DOMAR-24610 format. One record per residue (C-alpha): x, y, z. Coordinates in steps of 0.1 Angstrom, whole numbers, plus 2048, in hexadecimal, padded with zeros to 3 digits. Layout:
# DOMAR-24610
XYZ;...
END
This chain:
# DOMAR-24610
5C77B089D;5BB7CE88C;5AB7D786B;5B47EB852;59E80683C;59E80C81A;5A883181E;5C382B837;5E883782C;5F6828842;5F07FF848;5F67FA870;6027DF87D;5F87CE8A0;6067B48B3;6027AD8DB;6247B98E4;62C7D38C3;6217ED8A8;6297F588C;62280C875;62E80784E;62A82A83B;62481A819;62883F800;64984A819;659828811;65182C7E8;65A84F7E5;6788547D1;67F8757E2;687862808;6A484E7F4;6C6853801;6DB86C7EA;6B987F7D7;6B18A17E2;69C8A37FB;6AE88980E;6C989D815;6B78BD814;6AC8A6839;6D189983D;6EA8B7834;70B8C083F;71A8E383B;73B8E682F;74D8F284A;7438D285D;7528B7845;7778D3839;77A8CF86B;7768AF866;78C8A5846;7A58B9853;7A88AD878;7A488486B;7C389184D;7D98A386A;7D7884882;7E386C867;7FD88385F;80888987F;80986A88A;81D85C86D;838875871;83886A897;83C84B88A;85584A872;86C860889;8658418A4;871828886;885832870;88F811862;870800860;863824848;88582983A;89080782D;89C80A80B;8B8820819;8C97FE826;8D17F57FD;8F77FC7EF;8E78027D1;8C98157C5;8C38277E6;8B18467E4;8B68637F9;8BA86B81E;89C87982C;89C89284A;89187F870;87F89F879;857899880;8538A985F;8728AA84E;866890831;84D8AB822;8648BF812;8778A37FE;85E8907F3;84C8AD7E2;86A8B87CE;8768967C9;87888F7A1;865873793;88E868785;8968637A4;87884F7B1;87C83E78F;89E832791;8A08297BA;87D81E7C4;86E81679F;85381778E;8378187A4;84382E7BA;84084B79D;81F845799;8108417BC;82485F7C5;81786F79D;7F18617A6;7F48727CA;7FE8947B4;7E689079D;7C888B7B7;7D98A87C7;7D68BF7A9;7B78B17A1;7A48BD7C4;7B38DA7C2;7A08E87A0;7848DB7B0;7858EA7D0;79090F7BD;76A90B7A8;7559037C4;76591C7D9;7679347BD;74592B7AB;72F9167C0;7369257E2;72B9477D6;70B9367BD;7009297E4;7039437F7;6F09597E0;6DA94C7C7;6D492E7DE;6B99387F3;6989407ED;67C9517FE;669942818;68091F817;69292A835;6A2944848;6B3953837;6CD966852;6DC94885C;6E394383B;70B93D830;725934816;72991682A;70590782F;6FC8EC81A;6E28FA7FF;6CC8E17FC;6BC8EC820;6B590B811;6A99067ED;6818F57E9;6868F07BF;6A48EA7B7;69B8E7794;69190E78D;6A392978A;6CA931786;6D391C7A3;6CC8F678E;6E290776E;6FF91277E;7018F1793;6FC8DB773;7148F475C;7328ED77C;7268C377A;7368C3752;74F8DE763;75A8C6779;74F8A6761;76B8B174C;7878BF763;78489C76F;78688874C;7A38A2745;7BB892764;7B2870767;7BB870744;7DF87E744;7E287475F;7DE84E748;7F285872B;80B862742;80A840753;80B82D734;822840723;83B83A741;83A817746;83F81871C;863825720;86B81373B;86A7F4731;87C803714;89280472C;8967E873B;8907D271D;8B17C271D;8B17B6742;8AC79674D;88A791759;8827A773A;88F78F721;88176E731;865759727;85373E73D;83B724730;82C70F741;8176E7737;8296E8715;8246CC6FD;8316AC6FB;8486B86D8;84F6D86F1;85E6C3707;8846CC6F8;8996E56F7;8A46E76D6;87D6E46C8;86D7026E3;88D7176D6;8807116B3;8607176B8;8657386CF;8807466B1;86273A694;84D75D6AD;86B77369F;8647836C4;8887876C6;8AC7706C4;8AA74E6DB;8C87576F2;8BF735707;8A871A710;8A4707730;88A6EC734;8836E1758;8686C2764;84B6D0777;8506C1796;84E6CE7BE;8686BE7CB;87C6DC7C4;85E6EF7D8;8616E77EE;8876E17F4;88170A7EB;86A70D80A;8826F7821;89E71081A;88A73481B;87B728839;8A0720848;8AC73A838;89175484E;89873F86F;8BE748866;8BA76985B;8A0771880;8C175E899;8DA77888C;8BC794891;8BB78E8B5;8E478B8B9;8EC7AC8A0;8C67BC8A9;8B17C688A;8C07E0883;8E47DA888;8F17F8897;9167F589B;92D808888;9437EF874;9227DA86C;92A7C884C;90C7B383D;9267A681C;93F799837;92478984E;91577A834;93776C821;94275F843;91B75084D;91873C82D;93F72F832;942706845;96470C853;97070E87B;98172D871;961740861;94D72F87F;967745897;96F766882;941765886;9457608AD;95A77E8AD;948798899;92D78D8A9;9357978C9;9477B78BC;9237C48A7;90C7B68C3;8F57CD8D8;9007DC8FC;8E47CC917;8DD7D3938;8FB7D6950;9097BD960;9177AD97F;9317CB980;91E7E9973;92B7E394C;9197DD932;9177BC924;9117AF900;8F37988EA;8F777A8F3;8EF75F8D2;8CD7538D1;8C172F8D7;8AA7168C7;8936FC8D0;89B6DB8BF;8866BF8C1;8976A18CA;89967D8D4;89467B8F6;88A6A18FF;88E6BF8EE;8AD6D38F2;8BC6F78F2;8DA7018D0;8E77218C7;8D27288B1;8E7736891;8FD71988C;8D970488E;8C7713871;8E8716860;8EE6F185F;8CC6F4852;8D270783B;8EC6F282E;8D96D4828;8BA6E981B;8D36F57FF;8E16D27F6;8BE6C77F0;8B76E57DB;8D46D67C8;8C66B57C3;8A46C27B5;8B06D579E;
END
């Protein structure tokens, strides 16, 4: 082991296999910490590199999204299947969605996609305005300041100095001269612009949500109150109605007291699983989405939930008519997609059954259990 002297500034630890040098003054010097001026001076990235990388990544993401939207329009335009509150159709071209989305009014978005979609688009619009203003200020003021005042004599070779270079690589003392004053002043200007746009967006958000709640105050969701963990003296409809009416929050129209039990929750979960399996079976038979011109979802739902022999016969005819065509058959013509099957475990061996009929029976049984639990 080597010994250290009292006058050395670097501690050296020698082991039989390696040597570790610990520079104490370097570790405890604040100027070497990330985020400080000396650190950026040694690790600067010029603006041209930043603009090139940001433009490249943004262009690739925009192109990939546009191509995926054209390839799978049902995935990115699923609300077009709605009969009510249906948004406007967008062009099927690669970049055809850009102009309609930018020019779409907030009222149309609010009526077709809801308040959250309006606030989401407004947030993006606010960021576009914010960074546009900051870019204009930076390009119009800071870059000329960096170019003309950002080089000190003897700090670096001025012949290679361009407007896109980081000034921290050329300025020796950032706290002196007109250069520091311009940056300090622009820091306050940037902060003021940032607070202005964020404050305006927050005020618009609160105002819009308030008016939206006022417009929907007569809907069932806005006038429904759910209360849990009631005390024993309020577990009757008459007592609970009197208690809520005494709060003077509005006229109490109806009160329903339901016991706290897990039977209904379990029955609803089983019904949801059976319904999902039935929908999957129909999607396998008809395709998702069904592209038949005569497809009628309301008629299919009414026939599927009717338990009569005539309804089963009508359903079979509709499925044969709406089923997509598959690979060519033996005579060269296209064949219709066959009905899906499900594997049912039974005694003594599992067997294959018609998936639509099986899950329809399971859904009917789950409906009976839900009614019994209620």
